[in-house]
DSSP file (Angstrom, degrees, kcal/mol; ACC not computed):
  #  RESIDUE AA STRUCTURE BP1 BP2  ACC     N-H-->O    O-->H-N    N-H-->O    O-->H-N    TCO  KAPPA ALPHA  PHI   PSI    X-CA   Y-CA   Z-CA
    1    1 A M     >        0   0    0      0, 0.0     4,-1.9     0, 0.0     5,-0.2   0.000 360.0 360.0 360.0 -50.1   27.6  189.9   36.2
    2    2 A K  H  >  +     0   0    0      1,-0.2     4,-2.5     2,-0.2     5,-0.2   0.913 360.0  51.9 -62.7 -42.6   30.7  188.0   35.1
    3    3 A F  H  > S+     0   0    0      1,-0.2     4,-2.8     2,-0.2    -1,-0.2   0.891 108.0  51.8 -61.4 -39.8   32.9  190.0   37.5
    4    4 A A  H  > S+     0   0    0      2,-0.2     4,-2.6     1,-0.2    -1,-0.2   0.890 110.3  48.5 -64.6 -39.5   30.5  189.2   40.4
    5    5 A I  H  X S+     0   0    0     -4,-1.9     4,-2.4     2,-0.2    -2,-0.2   0.927 113.7  46.3 -66.6 -44.2   30.7  185.4   39.6
    6    6 A I  H  X S+     0   0    0     -4,-2.5     4,-2.5     2,-0.2    -2,-0.2   0.923 113.9  49.0 -63.3 -43.8   34.5  185.5   39.4
    7    7 A L  H  X S+     0   0    0     -4,-2.8     4,-2.5     2,-0.2    -2,-0.2   0.920 111.9  48.1 -62.3 -45.1   34.7  187.5   42.6
    8    8 A M  H  X S+     0   0    0     -4,-2.6     4,-2.0     2,-0.2    -1,-0.2   0.913 112.5  48.6 -63.4 -43.2   32.4  185.2   44.5
    9    9 A T  H  X S+     0   0    0     -4,-2.4     4,-2.1     1,-0.2    -1,-0.2   0.916 111.6  50.3 -62.8 -43.2   34.2  182.1   43.3
   10   10 A G  H  X S+     0   0    0     -4,-2.5     4,-2.6     1,-0.2    -2,-0.2   0.899 108.6  51.7 -61.6 -41.8   37.5  183.7   44.3
   11   11 A L  H  X S+     0   0    0     -4,-2.5     4,-2.5     2,-0.2    -1,-0.2   0.877 107.5  52.9 -64.7 -36.7   36.3  184.5   47.8
   12   12 A I  H  X S+     0   0    0     -4,-2.0     4,-1.8     2,-0.2    -1,-0.2   0.944 111.6  45.8 -61.6 -47.1   35.1  180.9   48.3
   13   13 A F  H  X S+     0   0    0     -4,-2.1     4,-1.2     1,-0.2    -2,-0.2   0.901 112.9  49.7 -64.8 -40.9   38.6  179.6   47.4
   14   14 A I  H  X S+     0   0    0     -4,-2.6     4,-0.5     1,-0.2     3,-0.4   0.916 110.9  49.1 -64.6 -42.6   40.4  182.2   49.5
   15   15 A S  H >< S+     0   0    0     -4,-2.5     3,-0.5     1,-0.2    -1,-0.2   0.843 112.6  48.7 -67.0 -31.3   38.2  181.4   52.6
   16   16 A L  H 3< S+     0   0    0     -4,-1.8    -1,-0.2     1,-0.2    51,-0.2   0.691  96.9  70.2 -80.5 -17.5   38.8  177.7   52.1
   17   17 A S  H 3< S+     0   0    0     -4,-1.2     2,-0.3    -3,-0.4    -1,-0.2   0.694  73.8 100.9 -75.4 -15.4   42.5  178.1   51.8
   18   18 A A  S << S-     0   0    0     -4,-0.5     2,-0.3    -3,-0.5    -3,-0.0  -0.544  79.5-123.9 -68.4 128.4   42.8  179.0   55.5
   19   19 A C        -     0   0    0     -2,-0.3     2,-0.9     1,-0.1    42,-0.1  -0.524  10.6-148.1 -79.4 137.6   43.9  175.8   57.2
   20   20 A S        -     0   0    0     40,-0.5    43,-0.3    -2,-0.3    42,-0.2  -0.867  27.5-165.4-101.1  98.5   41.9  174.5   60.0
   21   21 A S        -     0   0    0     -2,-0.9     2,-0.2    40,-0.1    39,-0.0  -0.535  10.3-145.1 -92.1 154.4   44.6  173.0   62.2
   22   22 A T        -     0   0    0     -2,-0.2    97,-0.1    36,-0.0    -1,-0.0  -0.654  16.1-163.9-105.0 166.9   44.1  170.6   65.1
   23   23 A G        -     0   0    0     -2,-0.2   120,-2.5    97,-0.0     2,-0.1  -0.973  26.4 -87.1-149.0 163.7   46.2  170.5   68.2
   24   24 A P  E     -A  142   0A   0      0, 0.0     2,-0.6     0, 0.0   118,-0.3  -0.413  32.5-135.1 -72.0 146.2   47.0  168.2   71.1
   25   25 A V  E     -A  141   0A   0    116,-3.2   115,-2.9    -2,-0.1   116,-0.8  -0.914  23.0-148.8-100.8 121.8   44.8  168.3   74.2
   26   26 A L  E     -A  139   0A   0     -2,-0.6   113,-0.2   113,-0.2    14,-0.0  -0.772   8.6-130.3 -98.8 133.1   46.9  168.4   77.3
   27   27 A Y  E     -A  138   0A   0    111,-3.2     2,-2.6    -2,-0.4   111,-0.5  -0.600  28.6-117.0 -74.5 136.8   45.9  166.8   80.6
   28   28 A P        +     0   0    0      0, 0.0    -1,-0.1     0, 0.0   109,-0.0  -0.366  56.2 158.7 -77.4  66.9   46.3  169.3   83.5
   29   29 A N     >  -     0   0    0     -2,-2.6     4,-2.6   109,-0.1     5,-0.2  -0.093  60.9 -84.6 -76.6-175.4   48.9  167.2   85.3
   30   30 A T  H  > S+     0   0    0      1,-0.2     4,-2.1     2,-0.2     5,-0.1   0.873 129.4  51.6 -63.4 -36.9   51.3  168.7   87.9
   31   31 A H  H  > S+     0   0    0    105,-0.3     4,-2.1     2,-0.2     5,-0.3   0.952 111.2  46.8 -64.7 -47.6   53.8  169.8   85.2
   32   32 A F  H  > S+     0   0    0    104,-0.3     4,-2.5    -5,-0.2    -2,-0.2   0.928 114.3  48.0 -58.2 -46.1   51.1  171.6   83.2
   33   33 A L  H  < S+     0   0    0     -4,-2.6    -1,-0.2     1,-0.2    -2,-0.2   0.834 111.5  50.6 -66.0 -32.3   49.7  173.3   86.3
   34   34 A S  H  < S+     0   0    0     -4,-2.1    -1,-0.2    -5,-0.2    -2,-0.2   0.851 117.9  36.6 -76.3 -32.9   53.2  174.3   87.4
   35   35 A V  H  < S-     0   0    0     -4,-2.1     4,-0.5    -5,-0.1    -2,-0.2   0.784 105.6-137.1 -90.2 -27.4   54.2  175.9   84.0
   36   36 A G     X  -     0   0    0     -4,-2.5     4,-2.0    -5,-0.3     5,-0.1  -0.044  26.5 -72.8  90.8 164.4   50.8  177.4   83.1
   37   37 A K  H  > S+     0   0    0      1,-0.2     4,-2.5     2,-0.2     5,-0.2   0.881 125.7  53.5 -65.1 -42.3   48.7  177.5   80.0
   38   38 A D  H  > S+     0   0    0      1,-0.2     4,-1.8     2,-0.2    -1,-0.2   0.923 111.8  44.8 -62.4 -44.7   50.9  180.2   78.2
   39   39 A S  H  > S+     0   0    0     -4,-0.5     4,-2.2     1,-0.2    -1,-0.2   0.885 111.9  53.2 -66.4 -38.1   54.1  178.2   78.6
   40   40 A A  H  X S+     0   0    0     -4,-2.0     4,-2.3     1,-0.2    -2,-0.2   0.903 107.6  51.4 -63.4 -41.0   52.3  175.0   77.6
   41   41 A E  H  X S+     0   0    0     -4,-2.5     4,-2.3     1,-0.2    -1,-0.2   0.884 109.4  50.0 -64.0 -38.0   51.1  176.7   74.4
   42   42 A R  H  X S+     0   0    0     -4,-1.8     4,-2.3     2,-0.2    -1,-0.2   0.893 110.4  50.4 -65.6 -39.0   54.7  177.8   73.6
   43   43 A D  H  X S+     0   0    0     -4,-2.2     4,-2.3     2,-0.2    -2,-0.2   0.885 109.2  51.3 -66.1 -38.4   55.9  174.2   74.2
   44   44 A V  H  X S+     0   0    0     -4,-2.3     4,-2.4     2,-0.2    -2,-0.2   0.939 110.9  48.2 -62.3 -46.7   53.2  172.9   71.8
   45   45 A E  H  X S+     0   0    0     -4,-2.3     4,-2.3     1,-0.2    -2,-0.2   0.890 111.0  51.0 -61.4 -39.9   54.3  175.4   69.1
   46   46 A A  H  X S+     0   0    0     -4,-2.3     4,-2.2     1,-0.2    -1,-0.2   0.904 111.4  47.4 -65.0 -40.9   58.0  174.4   69.6
   47   47 A C  H  X S+     0   0    0     -4,-2.3     4,-2.3     2,-0.2    -2,-0.2   0.871 110.8  52.1 -68.0 -36.4   57.1  170.7   69.3
   48   48 A E  H  X S+     0   0    0     -4,-2.4     4,-2.2     2,-0.2    -2,-0.2   0.914 110.6  47.4 -65.2 -42.5   55.1  171.4   66.2
   49   49 A R  H  X S+     0   0    0     -4,-2.3     4,-2.4     2,-0.2    -2,-0.2   0.901 111.6  51.2 -64.2 -40.2   58.0  173.3   64.6
   50   50 A L  H  X S+     0   0    0     -4,-2.2     4,-1.4     2,-0.2    -2,-0.2   0.900 109.0  50.9 -63.7 -41.2   60.3  170.5   65.5
   51   51 A A  H  <>S+     0   0    0     -4,-2.3     5,-2.3     1,-0.2     4,-0.4   0.922 112.1  46.6 -62.0 -44.6   58.0  167.9   63.9
   52   52 A E  H ><5S+     0   0    0     -4,-2.2     3,-1.1     1,-0.2    -2,-0.2   0.871 109.5  53.1 -67.6 -36.4   57.8  169.9   60.7
   53   53 A S  H 3<5S+     0   0    0     -4,-2.4    -1,-0.2     1,-0.3    -2,-0.2   0.779 106.4  54.6 -69.5 -23.7   61.6  170.4   60.6
   54   54 A A  T 3<5S-     0   0    0     -4,-1.4    -1,-0.3    -3,-0.2    -2,-0.2   0.524 128.2 -99.1 -84.4  -6.1   62.0  166.6   60.9
   55   55 A G  T < 5S+     0   0    0     -3,-1.1     2,-0.4     1,-0.4    -3,-0.2   0.383  79.8 132.9 106.7  -3.2   59.7  166.1   57.9
   56   56 A A      < -     0   0    0     -5,-2.3     2,-0.4    -6,-0.2    -1,-0.4  -0.673  40.8-155.3 -81.7 134.3   56.4  165.3   59.5
   57   57 A R        -     0   0    0     -2,-0.4    67,-0.4     1,-0.1    64,-0.3  -0.890  16.9-135.9-113.7 142.0   53.5  167.3   58.0
   58   58 A E        -     0   0    0     -2,-0.4    63,-3.2     1,-0.2     2,-0.2   0.881  44.6-136.2 -63.8 -40.0   50.3  168.1   59.8
   59   59 A G        -     0   0    0     61,-0.2    -1,-0.2     1,-0.1     5,-0.0  -0.449  23.2 -73.8 104.4 176.9   48.0  167.3   56.9
   60   60 A R     >  -     0   0    0     -2,-0.2     4,-0.8     1,-0.1   -40,-0.5   0.890  55.5-166.7 -83.6 -41.6   45.0  169.0   55.4
   61   61 A G  H  >  -     0   0    0     58,-0.3     4,-1.6     1,-0.2     5,-0.1  -0.265  52.4 -46.0  75.0-172.3   42.2  168.4   57.9
   62   62 A K  H  > S+     0   0    0      1,-0.2     4,-2.3   -42,-0.2    -1,-0.2   0.857 136.7  55.1 -66.7 -37.5   38.6  168.9   57.1
   63   63 A M  H  > S+     0   0    0     -3,-0.3     4,-2.5   -43,-0.3    -1,-0.2   0.888 106.9  51.7 -65.2 -37.0   39.0  172.4   55.5
   64   64 A G  H  X S+     0   0    0     -4,-0.8     4,-2.3     2,-0.2    -1,-0.2   0.890 109.0  50.5 -64.5 -38.3   41.5  170.9   53.1
   65   65 A D  H  X S+     0   0    0     -4,-1.6     4,-2.3     2,-0.2    -2,-0.2   0.905 111.3  48.0 -65.2 -40.9   39.0  168.2   52.1
   66   66 A M  H  X S+     0   0    0     -4,-2.3     4,-2.5     2,-0.2    -2,-0.2   0.889 110.5  52.0 -66.8 -38.3   36.3  170.8   51.6
   67   67 A A  H  X S+     0   0    0     -4,-2.5     4,-2.6   -51,-0.2     5,-0.2   0.919 110.2  48.6 -63.7 -42.4   38.7  172.9   49.5
   68   68 A T  H  X S+     0   0    0     -4,-2.3     4,-2.6     1,-0.2    -2,-0.2   0.926 111.8  48.9 -62.0 -44.4   39.5  169.9   47.3
   69   69 A S  H  X S+     0   0    0     -4,-2.3     4,-2.3     1,-0.2    -2,-0.2   0.887 112.2  49.3 -62.3 -39.5   35.8  169.1   46.9
   70   70 A T  H  X S+     0   0    0     -4,-2.5     4,-2.4    36,-0.3    36,-0.3   0.919 111.6  47.6 -67.1 -44.3   35.1  172.8   46.0
   71   71 A V  H  X S+     0   0    0     -4,-2.6     4,-2.4     2,-0.2    -2,-0.2   0.916 112.8  49.0 -63.9 -42.6   37.9  172.9   43.4
   72   72 A M  H  X S+     0   0    0     -4,-2.6     4,-2.5     1,-0.2     5,-0.2   0.912 111.2  50.2 -63.3 -40.9   36.8  169.6   41.9
   73   73 A G  H  X S+     0   0    0     -4,-2.3     4,-2.7     1,-0.2    30,-0.3   0.892 110.0  50.4 -62.6 -40.0   33.2  170.9   41.7
   74   74 A A  H  X S+     0   0    0     -4,-2.4     4,-2.7    28,-0.4    -2,-0.2   0.907 111.0  48.9 -65.4 -41.1   34.4  174.1   40.0
   75   75 A G  H  X S+     0   0    0     -4,-2.4     4,-2.2     2,-0.2    -2,-0.2   0.932 114.4  44.0 -64.2 -45.8   36.4  172.1   37.4
   76   76 A V  H  X S+     0   0    0     -4,-2.5     4,-2.6     1,-0.2     5,-0.2   0.913 115.2  49.6 -65.0 -42.0   33.5  169.8   36.6
   77   77 A G  H  X S+     0   0    0     -4,-2.7     4,-2.7    -5,-0.2    22,-0.4   0.893 109.9  50.5 -64.0 -40.2   31.1  172.7   36.5
   78   78 A A  H  X S+     0   0    0     -4,-2.7     4,-2.4    20,-0.4    -1,-0.2   0.917 112.4  47.0 -64.7 -42.5   33.3  174.7   34.2
   79   79 A A  H  X S+     0   0    0     -4,-2.2     4,-2.0     2,-0.2    -2,-0.2   0.938 116.5  42.6 -65.1 -46.2   33.7  171.8   31.8
   80   80 A S  H  X S+     0   0    0     -4,-2.6     4,-2.4     1,-0.2    -2,-0.2   0.878 114.4  51.8 -69.9 -34.8   30.0  171.0   31.8
   81   81 A G  H  X S+     0   0    0     -4,-2.7     4,-2.8    -5,-0.2    14,-0.3   0.882 108.8  50.8 -66.1 -37.8   29.1  174.7   31.6
   82   82 A A  H  X S+     0   0    0     -4,-2.4     4,-2.2    12,-0.3    -2,-0.2   0.902 110.5  49.4 -65.5 -40.1   31.4  175.2   28.6
   83   83 A A  H  X S+     0   0    0     -4,-2.0     4,-1.4     2,-0.2    -2,-0.2   0.934 114.3  44.6 -64.0 -45.2   29.8  172.3   26.8
   84   84 A G  H  X S+     0   0    0     -4,-2.4     4,-1.6     1,-0.2    -2,-0.2   0.894 112.6  52.0 -65.0 -39.2   26.3  173.7   27.5
   85   85 A G  H  X>S+     0   0    0     -4,-2.8     5,-2.8     1,-0.2     4,-0.9   0.845 104.2  57.1 -65.6 -33.9   27.5  177.1   26.5
   86   86 A A  H  <5S+     0   0    0     -4,-2.2     3,-0.2     3,-0.2    -1,-0.2   0.866 105.7  51.0 -64.4 -35.6   28.9  175.8   23.2
   87   87 A I  H  <5S+     0   0    0     -4,-1.4    -1,-0.2     1,-0.2    -2,-0.2   0.898 117.8  37.6 -67.3 -39.8   25.5  174.4   22.4
   88   88 A Y  H  <5S-     0   0    0     -4,-1.6    -1,-0.2     2,-0.1    -2,-0.2   0.390 119.8-104.4 -97.7   3.9   23.8  177.7   23.0
   89   89 A G  T  <5S+     0   0    0     -4,-0.9    -3,-0.2    -3,-0.2     2,-0.2   0.596  94.7  91.3  93.2  11.5   26.6  179.9   21.6
   90   90 A S     >< +     0   0    0     -5,-2.8     4,-2.3    -6,-0.1     5,-0.2  -0.624  36.5 164.6-140.7  79.5   28.3  181.3   24.7
   91   91 A V  H  > S+     0   0    0     -6,-0.3     4,-2.4    -2,-0.2    -6,-0.2   0.920  77.9  50.1 -62.4 -46.0   31.1  179.1   25.8
   92   92 A G  H  > S+     0   0    0      2,-0.2     4,-2.3     1,-0.2    -1,-0.2   0.930 113.7  43.2 -61.3 -48.9   32.7  181.7   28.1
   93   93 A Q  H  > S+     0   0    0      1,-0.2     4,-2.6     2,-0.2     5,-0.3   0.907 114.7  50.6 -65.9 -41.3   29.5  182.6   30.0
   94   94 A G  H  X S+     0   0    0     -4,-2.3     4,-2.5     1,-0.2   -12,-0.3   0.889 110.2  50.7 -61.9 -38.9   28.5  178.9   30.3
   95   95 A S  H  X S+     0   0    0     -4,-2.4     4,-2.6   -14,-0.3    -2,-0.2   0.916 111.4  47.3 -65.7 -44.0   31.9  178.1   31.6
   96   96 A L  H  X S+     0   0    0     -4,-2.3     4,-2.4     2,-0.2     5,-0.2   0.930 114.7  45.4 -63.7 -46.0   31.7  180.9   34.3
   97   97 A I  H  X S+     0   0    0     -4,-2.6     4,-2.6     1,-0.2     5,-0.3   0.915 114.5  49.5 -64.4 -42.1   28.2  179.9   35.4
   98   98 A G  H  X S+     0   0    0     -4,-2.5     4,-2.7    -5,-0.3   -20,-0.4   0.902 110.8  49.7 -62.9 -41.5   29.2  176.3   35.4
   99   99 A A  H  X S+     0   0    0     -4,-2.6     4,-2.5   -22,-0.4    -2,-0.2   0.922 112.9  46.4 -64.5 -43.9   32.3  176.9   37.5
  100  100 A A  H  X S+     0   0    0     -4,-2.4     4,-2.1     2,-0.2    -2,-0.2   0.936 116.7  42.8 -64.9 -46.4   30.4  179.0   40.0
  101  101 A S  H  X S+     0   0    0     -4,-2.6     4,-2.4     1,-0.2    -2,-0.2   0.882 114.8  51.2 -69.5 -35.6   27.6  176.5   40.4
  102  102 A G  H  X S+     0   0    0     -4,-2.7     4,-2.7    -5,-0.3   -28,-0.4   0.887 108.8  51.3 -66.0 -38.6   30.1  173.6   40.5
  103  103 A A  H  X S+     0   0    0     -4,-2.5     4,-2.6   -30,-0.3    -2,-0.2   0.920 111.3  47.2 -63.9 -43.3   32.1  175.3   43.2
  104  104 A V  H  X S+     0   0    0     -4,-2.1     4,-2.7     2,-0.2     5,-0.2   0.923 113.2  48.6 -64.0 -43.0   29.0  175.8   45.3
  105  105 A A  H  X S+     0   0    0     -4,-2.4     4,-2.4     1,-0.2    -2,-0.2   0.911 112.7  48.3 -63.0 -41.6   27.9  172.2   44.8
  106  106 A G  H  X S+     0   0    0     -4,-2.7     4,-2.4   -36,-0.3   -36,-0.3   0.900 111.5  50.0 -65.1 -40.6   31.4  171.0   45.7
  107  107 A L  H  X S+     0   0    0     -4,-2.6     4,-2.4     2,-0.2    -2,-0.2   0.939 112.2  46.9 -62.0 -47.4   31.5  173.1   48.8
  108  108 A L  H  X S+     0   0    0     -4,-2.7     4,-3.2     1,-0.2     5,-0.3   0.898 111.5  51.3 -62.8 -39.9   28.1  171.9   49.9
  109  109 A R  H  X S+     0   0    0     -4,-2.4     4,-2.4     1,-0.2    -1,-0.2   0.919 111.0  49.2 -62.1 -42.4   29.2  168.3   49.2
  110  110 A G  H  X S+     0   0    0     -4,-2.4     4,-0.5   -44,-0.2    -2,-0.2   0.881 116.3  41.9 -63.8 -38.9   32.3  168.9   51.3
  111  111 A I  H  < S+     0   0    0     -4,-2.4     3,-0.3     2,-0.1    -2,-0.2   0.938 121.7  38.1 -73.4 -47.8   30.4  170.4   54.2
  112  112 A L  H  < S+     0   0    0     -4,-3.2    -2,-0.2     1,-0.2    -3,-0.2   0.835 125.3  33.4 -76.7 -33.8   27.4  167.9   54.2
  113  113 A F  H  < S+     0   0    0     -4,-2.4     2,-1.4    -5,-0.3    -1,-0.2   0.297  81.3 110.3-111.8  10.8   29.2  164.7   53.4
  114  114 A S     <  +     0   0    0     -4,-0.5    -1,-0.1    -3,-0.3    -4,-0.0  -0.695  32.7 160.7 -86.9  93.3   32.5  165.1   55.1
  115  115 A A        +     0   0    0     -2,-1.4    -1,-0.2     2,-0.1    -4,-0.0   0.619  38.0 103.5 -90.2 -14.2   32.1  162.6   57.9
  116  116 A R  S    S-     0   0    0     -3,-0.2     2,-0.1     1,-0.1    -2,-0.0  -0.470  76.0-118.5 -71.3 137.8   35.8  162.1   58.6
  117  117 A P        -     0   0    0      0, 0.0     2,-1.1     0, 0.0   -56,-0.1  -0.427  31.8-103.4 -70.1 152.2   37.0  163.9   61.8
  118  118 A S        +     0   0    0     -2,-0.1    -2,-0.0   -57,-0.1     0, 0.0  -0.664  59.0 159.5 -79.5 101.5   39.7  166.5   61.2
  119  119 A Q        -     0   0    0     -2,-1.1   -58,-0.3   -97,-0.1     3,-0.1  -0.932  36.9-118.5-124.7 147.2   42.8  164.8   62.4
  120  120 A P        -     0   0    0      0, 0.0   -61,-0.2     0, 0.0   -62,-0.1  -0.286  51.2 -70.5 -75.9 168.8   46.4  165.5   61.7
  121  121 A N     >  -     0   0    0    -63,-3.2     4,-2.6   -64,-0.3     5,-0.2  -0.327  46.5-124.7 -54.1 138.8   48.8  163.1   59.9
  122  122 A Q  H  > S+     0   0    0      1,-0.2     4,-2.6     2,-0.2     5,-0.2   0.878 109.3  50.8 -62.2 -40.2   49.5  160.2   62.3
  123  123 A A  H  > S+     0   0    0      2,-0.2     4,-2.2     1,-0.2    -1,-0.2   0.902 111.8  48.6 -63.6 -40.2   53.3  160.6   62.1
  124  124 A Y  H  > S+     0   0    0    -67,-0.4     4,-2.6     2,-0.2     5,-0.2   0.939 112.5  47.2 -63.5 -48.3   52.9  164.3   62.9
  125  125 A A  H  X S+     0   0    0     -4,-2.6     4,-2.6     1,-0.2    -2,-0.2   0.906 113.2  48.9 -62.1 -42.3   50.6  163.7   65.9
  126  126 A N  H  X S+     0   0    0     -4,-2.6     4,-2.4    -5,-0.2    -1,-0.2   0.905 111.9  49.2 -63.9 -41.0   52.9  161.0   67.2
  127  127 A F  H  X S+     0   0    0     -4,-2.2     4,-2.4    -5,-0.2    -2,-0.2   0.947 114.4  43.4 -63.8 -49.6   56.0  163.2   66.9
  128  128 A V  H  X S+     0   0    0     -4,-2.6     4,-2.4     1,-0.2     5,-0.2   0.909 113.9  51.7 -64.9 -41.6   54.4  166.2   68.6
  129  129 A S  H  X S+     0   0    0     -4,-2.6     4,-2.5    -5,-0.2    -1,-0.2   0.927 111.3  46.9 -61.0 -45.2   52.9  163.9   71.4
  130  130 A R  H  X S+     0   0    0     -4,-2.4     4,-2.3     2,-0.2    -1,-0.2   0.920 111.0  52.0 -64.2 -43.0   56.2  162.3   72.1
  131  131 A C  H  X S+     0   0    0     -4,-2.4     4,-0.9     1,-0.2    -1,-0.2   0.921 112.4  45.8 -57.4 -45.6   58.0  165.7   72.2
  132  132 A L  H  <>S+     0   0    0     -4,-2.4     5,-2.5     1,-0.2     4,-0.4   0.880 110.4  52.9 -67.8 -37.9   55.4  167.0   74.7
  133  133 A E  H ><5S+     0   0    0     -4,-2.5     3,-1.1     1,-0.2    -1,-0.2   0.879 105.3  54.8 -64.6 -36.9   55.6  163.9   76.8
  134  134 A E  H 3<5S+     0   0    0     -4,-2.3    -1,-0.2     1,-0.3    -2,-0.2   0.759 105.9  53.4 -67.1 -22.9   59.4  164.3   77.0
  135  135 A K  T 3<5S-     0   0    0     -4,-0.9    -1,-0.3    -3,-0.4    -2,-0.2   0.527 129.7 -96.9 -86.4  -7.5   58.8  167.8   78.3
  136  136 A G  T < 5S+     0   0    0     -3,-1.1  -105,-0.3    -4,-0.4  -104,-0.3   0.457  82.0 126.7 108.9   2.1   56.5  166.4   81.1
  137  137 A Y      < -     0   0    0     -5,-2.5     2,-0.5    -6,-0.1    -1,-0.3  -0.497  52.0-136.9 -89.2 161.1   53.0  166.9   79.5
  138  138 A E  E     -A   27   0A   0   -111,-0.5  -111,-3.2    -2,-0.2     2,-0.6  -0.977  13.9-152.2-117.8 115.9   50.3  164.2   79.1
  139  139 A V  E     -A   26   0A   0     -2,-0.5  -113,-0.2  -113,-0.2     3,-0.1  -0.782  13.7-178.2 -89.9 121.7   48.6  164.3   75.7
  140  140 A T  E     -     0   0A   0   -115,-2.9     2,-0.3    -2,-0.6    -1,-0.1   0.652  59.3 -56.9 -93.7 -16.5   45.0  162.9   76.0
  141  141 A G  E     -A   25   0A   0   -116,-0.8  -116,-3.2   -12,-0.0     2,-0.4  -0.975  56.0 -83.0 164.9-170.4   44.1  163.3   72.3
  142  142 A W  E      A   24   0A   0     -2,-0.3  -120,-0.0  -118,-0.3   -17,-0.0  -0.975 360.0 360.0-129.6 141.7   43.8  165.7   69.4
  143  143 A Q              0   0    0   -120,-2.5    -1,-0.1    -2,-0.4   -25,-0.1   0.271 360.0 360.0-157.4 360.0   41.1  168.1   68.3
């Protein structure tokens, strides 16, 4: 039972640690049409690497916010579960149950109440957009 709870909690954290990145949306102007989608994707990746090497970071996005909410829920759940377990004589089991239920509550809160759109850091988006514009692309937005 304890192993299953630990395993489930671990799987939640691992699945949330995958970053959900956003990217620029390119308008199909003459340059884009002449180089093609594959070349445009390589240019986007090169501009993203250049932005990161200059110190601009993409940011967490919505998945990062959900991961934070889940971790906070697990911490609060573990603390409250340990307190409840101390009253009934099983601090460890109470802590595990509290952490698992807190993680699920935090995940659900992150999913249901995360109204912010997943957008990259503004400096990062500006850097990548400018890099792409200098290469001849037109960035219409990010998603």
